[in-house]
Residue, then its C-alpha position, 0 to 999 in steps of 0.5 A: x513477473x516475479x516468481x509466484x506462489x499459489x494461494x487458496x482463497x475461499x469465496x462465496x458464489x456471489x463474490x466469485x462471480x463479481x471477481x470473474x466479471x471484473x476480470x472479463x471486463x478488463x480482459x485479464x485473468x482473475x489472478x491479475x485482478x486479485x494481484x492488482x487489488x492487493x497492490x492497491x490495498x497495500x498502497x492505501x495502507x502505506x498512505x494511512x500509516x504515513x498519514x498517522x505518523x505525520x499527524x503524530x509527528x505534528x503533535x510533538x513539541x520539538x525544539x531541535x528539528x533535524x535538517x530536511x535531508x536527515x529527516x527524509x533519510x530517517x523517515x525512509x529508513x522507518x517507512x520505506x522509500x517514497x516518503x515525500x516531504x515536499 
């Protein structure tokens, strides 16, 4: 695992209890549950961002559409790797 840093998050008692229950049911630490939830949330935001970009792109009236490989490279540069145009 990469080097970690401590982060303080304030939770009400009910939320803290729910977090401990999830961690216990999975037999992992609370920190592991939090990391997983952050990763899921981050990935969901990337999907939303890419979807909005694709929708905006679809509304453009383009005359000269670039070759697929050029377009793929431009999208990866703008939004990171993993852009799938298939």
